[in-house]
C-alpha positions in Angstrom: -10.0 -3.7 -1.1 -9.9 -4.4 2.7 -8.1 -7.7 2.1 -5.4 -6.0 0.0 -5.1 -3.2 2.5 -4.6 -5.8 5.3 -1.6 -7.4 3.5 1.5 -6.7 5.6 3.4 -5.2 2.6 0.5 -2.9 1.6 -0.3 -1.9 5.2 3.3 -1.1 6.2 3.9 0.7 2.9 0.8 2.9 3.6 2.1 3.5 7.1 5.5 4.6 5.8 3.9 6.9 3.2 1.4 8.3 5.8 4.3 9.1 8.2 6.3 10.8 5.5 3.3 12.8 4.5 2.6 13.9 8.1 6.2 14.7 8.7 6.4 16.8 5.5 3.3 18.7 6.5 4.7 19.5 9.9 8.1 20.5 8.6 6.9 22.8 5.8 4.2 25.3 6.6 3.6 26.3 3.0 3.1 22.6 1.9 0.8 22.1 4.9 -1.6 24.7 3.7 -1.6 23.2 0.1 -2.1 19.7 1.5 -4.9 20.9 3.8 -6.7 22.5 0.8 -6.2 19.3 -1.3 -7.5 17.2 1.6 -10.6 19.3 1.9 -11.2 19.1 -1.9 -10.8 15.3 -1.9 -13.1 15.0 1.1 -15.8 17.1 -0.7 -15.5 15.2 -3.9 -15.7 11.9 -2.0 -18.8 12.9 -0.2 -20.5 14.1 -3.4 -19.5 11.0 -5.3 -20.6 8.6 -2.5 -24.1 10.1 -2.5 -24.4 9.8 -6.3 -23.0 6.3 -6.5 -24.9 4.8 -3.6 -28.0 3.9 -5.7 -25.9 2.4 -8.4 -24.0 0.3 -5.9 -27.2 -1.0 -4.4 -28.3 -2.2 -7.8 -24.9 -3.8 -8.5 -24.5 -5.3 -5.1 -24.9 -9.0 -6.1 -22.4 -8.5 -8.9 -20.0 -6.7 -6.6 -20.3 -9.5 -4.0 -19.5 -12.1 -6.7 -16.5 -10.1 -8.0 -15.3 -9.6 -4.4 -15.4 -13.4 -3.7 -13.6 -14.1 -7.0 -11.0 -11.4 -6.1 -10.6 -12.8 -2.6 -9.8 -16.3 -4.0 -7.3 -14.8 -6.5 -5.6 -12.8 -3.7 -5.3 -16.0 -1.6 -3.5 -17.7 -4.5 -1.3 -14.7 -5.1 -0.4 -14.7 -1.4 0.6 -18.3 -1.6 2.8 -17.7 -4.7 4.3 -14.4 -3.4 5.0 -14.8 0.4 6.6 -11.4 0.1 3.2 -9.8 0.4 2.9 -11.0 3.9 6.1 -9.2 5.0 6.3 -5.5 6.1 8.3 -3.1 4.0 10.9 -2.7 6.7 11.6 -6.5 6.7 11.8 -6.6 2.9 14.3 -3.8 2.9 16.3 -5.4 5.6 16.4 -8.8 3.9 17.3 -7.1 0.6 20.2 -5.2 2.2 21.4 -8.4 3.9 21.2 -10.3 0.6 23.1 -7.6 -1.3 25.8 -7.3 1.4 26.2 -11.1 1.3 26.6 -11.1 -2.5 29.0 -8.2 -2.4 31.1 -10.1 0.2 31.1 -13.2 -2.0 32.3 -11.2 -4.9 35.0 -9.6 -2.9 36.2 -13.0 -1.7 36.1 -14.3 -5.2 38.1 -11.4 -6.5 40.6 -11.6 -3.6 41.2 -15.3 -4.4 
């Protein structure tokens, strides 16, 4: 999970969503109170779940470690095949806009000719 979260695409997408969430909470007082209540609920459920799951995780730790290693290797291969994962969202959007603009210009030129 840490390796996926550290991918530039995932990390920057999380930053964008987090900033939008924070901005929305600040801009809309009614939503802020709903979001605060939801956050407290999620925090409580997370704490309760963590205490119940901890003994199970301790038992499964060798299996989790093996699965983690396998997932890490798969993620490395995926990163090699999809270099897009190493780019932040802003760069992907910029590159996409640039590509679309270029294609539209090519079409305009072809139609003009």
